[in-house]
Structures are given as structure tokens and as C-alpha cells.
Backbone as CSV, one residue per row, in Angstrom:
resi,resn,N_x,N_y,N_z,CA_x,CA_y,CA_z,C_x,C_y,C_z
1,MET,-7.024,-17.179,52.252,-5.802,-17.377,51.567,-5.749,-18.590,50.568
2,LYS,-6.420,-19.541,50.784,-6.494,-20.717,49.859,-6.945,-20.217,48.383
3,ARG,-7.909,-19.277,48.449,-8.423,-18.853,47.098,-7.338,-18.173,46.300
4,ARG,-6.454,-17.317,46.923,-5.376,-16.724,46.256,-4.428,-17.752,45.826
5,THR,-4.062,-18.708,46.588,-3.127,-19.691,46.203,-3.603,-20.450,45.025
6,GLY,-4.904,-20.873,45.040,-5.411,-21.518,43.851,-5.441,-20.689,42.638
7,ALA,-5.686,-19.406,42.724,-5.693,-18.490,41.560,-4.196,-18.303,41.068
8,LYS,-3.229,-18.323,41.984,-1.819,-18.243,41.496,-1.477,-19.602,40.833
9,ALA,-1.930,-20.655,41.275,-1.559,-21.913,40.682,-2.183,-22.041,39.287
10,VAL,-3.350,-21.485,39.057,-4.076,-21.437,37.750,-3.251,-20.557,36.854
11,ALA,-2.948,-19.403,37.368,-2.099,-18.495,36.568,-0.822,-18.955,36.100
12,ILE,-0.089,-19.668,37.026,1.174,-20.149,36.731,0.984,-21.291,35.722
13,ALA,-0.052,-22.179,35.839,-0.266,-23.378,34.877,-0.583,-22.727,33.570
14,ALA,-1.446,-21.735,33.478,-1.751,-21.051,32.198,-0.565,-20.433,31.420
15,ALA,0.275,-19.819,32.317,1.432,-19.128,31.670,2.452,-20.299,31.199
16,GLY,2.541,-21.342,31.998,3.379,-22.485,31.455,2.882,-23.133,30.128
17,ALA,1.504,-23.322,30.089,0.920,-23.870,28.846,1.120,-22.881,27.707
18,LEU,0.967,-21.633,27.903,1.245,-20.640,26.892,2.626,-20.657,26.432
19,LEU,3.609,-20.790,27.351,5.047,-20.783,27.022,5.347,-22.098,26.218
20,LEU,4.826,-23.227,26.636,5.120,-24.492,25.922,4.460,-24.437,24.479
21,SER,3.332,-23.873,24.338,2.634,-23.771,23.037,3.396,-22.772,22.044
22,ALA,3.997,-21.787,22.666,4.715,-20.862,21.829,5.998,-21.436,21.378
23,CYS,6.559,-22.251,22.081,7.884,-22.968,21.748,7.706,-24.120,20.850
24,SER,6.524,-24.661,20.655,6.450,-25.844,19.801,6.525,-25.485,18.463
25,THR,6.650,-26.463,17.529,6.720,-26.295,16.169,5.490,-26.752,15.417
26,SER,5.216,-26.215,14.317,4.053,-26.582,13.564,4.293,-27.796,12.677
27,THR,3.383,-28.697,12.651,3.546,-29.928,11.837,2.757,-29.926,10.607
28,THR,2.145,-28.782,10.258,1.339,-28.790,8.998,2.155,-28.451,7.780
29,GLY,3.348,-28.106,7.881,4.202,-27.884,6.719,4.023,-26.515,6.032
30,ASN,3.050,-25.759,6.542,2.848,-24.433,6.042,3.543,-23.400,6.857
31,ASP,4.531,-22.800,6.151,5.380,-21.792,6.867,4.747,-20.338,6.789
32,GLY,3.633,-20.183,6.195,2.965,-18.875,6.218,3.308,-18.059,4.955
33,GLU,4.168,-18.599,4.080,4.507,-17.810,2.968,3.716,-18.372,1.681
34,GLU,2.740,-17.719,1.221,2.022,-18.089,0.063,2.609,-17.491,-1.226
35,GLY,2.850,-16.296,-1.223,3.437,-15.606,-2.314,2.503,-15.499,-3.582
36,GLY,2.703,-14.570,-4.367,1.981,-14.367,-5.631,0.686,-13.710,-5.548
37,GLY,0.234,-13.329,-4.319,-1.047,-12.758,-4.082,-0.881,-11.120,-4.124
38,SER,-2.053,-10.423,-4.116,-2.043,-8.988,-4.073,-2.898,-8.574,-3.026
39,LEU,-2.633,-7.409,-2.477,-3.420,-6.795,-1.473,-4.049,-5.474,-2.008
40,THR,-5.330,-5.358,-2.047,-5.966,-4.077,-2.470,-6.434,-3.240,-1.265
41,VAL,-5.972,-2.086,-1.245,-6.314,-1.089,-0.218,-7.079,-0.027,-0.779
42,GLY,-8.159,0.291,-0.225,-9.035,1.370,-0.685,-9.040,2.556,0.298
43,THR,-9.231,3.740,-0.275,-9.223,4.995,0.515,-10.097,5.963,0.010
44,THR,-10.615,6.860,0.761,-11.441,7.954,0.200,-10.559,9.252,0.317
45,ASP,-9.332,9.117,0.736,-8.424,10.315,0.871,-7.925,10.611,-0.552
46,LYS,-7.760,12.004,-0.753,-7.210,12.457,-2.021,-5.693,12.208,-2.097
47,VAL,-5.325,11.566,-3.188,-3.905,11.333,-3.553,-3.232,12.668,-4.000
48,VAL,-2.312,13.230,-3.158,-1.825,14.503,-3.536,-0.446,14.382,-4.361
49,ALA,0.331,13.377,-3.914,1.722,13.229,-4.599,2.033,11.753,-4.668
50,LEU,2.714,11.300,-5.730,3.241,10.010,-5.838,4.734,9.932,-5.621
51,ASP,5.354,11.062,-5.415,6.758,11.078,-5.089,6.919,10.731,-3.622
52,PRO,7.735,9.718,-3.271,7.961,9.270,-1.895,8.423,10.537,-0.975
53,ALA,9.155,11.480,-1.499,9.603,12.486,-0.644,8.514,13.511,-0.294
54,GLY,7.437,13.553,-1.081,6.442,14.477,-0.823,5.097,13.873,-0.247
55,ALA,5.117,12.595,-0.128,3.916,11.924,0.231,3.741,11.749,1.836
56,TYR,3.395,12.866,2.464,3.269,12.774,3.897,1.789,12.672,4.310
57,ASP,0.818,12.770,3.373,-0.610,12.684,3.731,-0.943,11.194,3.657
58,ASN,-2.089,10.814,4.236,-2.564,9.480,4.323,-2.806,8.884,3.044
59,GLY,-3.532,9.547,2.208,-3.883,8.971,0.906,-2.711,8.667,-0.019
60,SER,-1.663,9.536,-0.085,-0.569,9.310,-0.856,0.408,8.172,-0.302
61,SER,0.539,8.173,1.011,1.471,7.199,1.540,0.912,5.791,1.399
62,LEU,-0.419,5.530,1.399,-1.026,4.289,1.219,-0.816,3.854,-0.329
63,VAL,-0.817,4.718,-1.221,-0.772,4.292,-2.539,0.714,3.814,-2.829
64,GLU,1.683,4.369,-2.195,3.046,4.133,-2.449,3.495,2.813,-1.804
65,GLN,2.884,2.382,-0.800,3.318,1.177,-0.142,2.998,0.096,-0.945
């Protein structure tokens, strides 16, 4: 029984540490918004339509996003 009690204590301590780290604030000053960049997505799928109403295939929907 002692082994299970120890495992429970470790699990509770780990969950508490995770909770505390999730609630803390960042002191780096970077809020994650860089802006001005671009994202290039490549695909080998054929683009069938550029109209959002008709772009149900994978290749066309990636181009429109």
C-alpha cells in the first residue's frame, strides 16, 4: 500500500506544479504576436476551384485559407 500512496503523492504534486505553472504569467514581454510574416503551404493536390462555395477538395481549400 505504501507504494500506491507514494505514487498518488507524486501525481498530486505533479498536477499541482502543472496547475501553478499554467496560472503564472510570462515575464519575457513577448505576447506571441509577431505580425507581418507569411506562411507558405505546399500541396501536390490539384486546385479545382478558387470560389469558396465550390472548394470542397483539399487542394482548393488550402489555397483559399
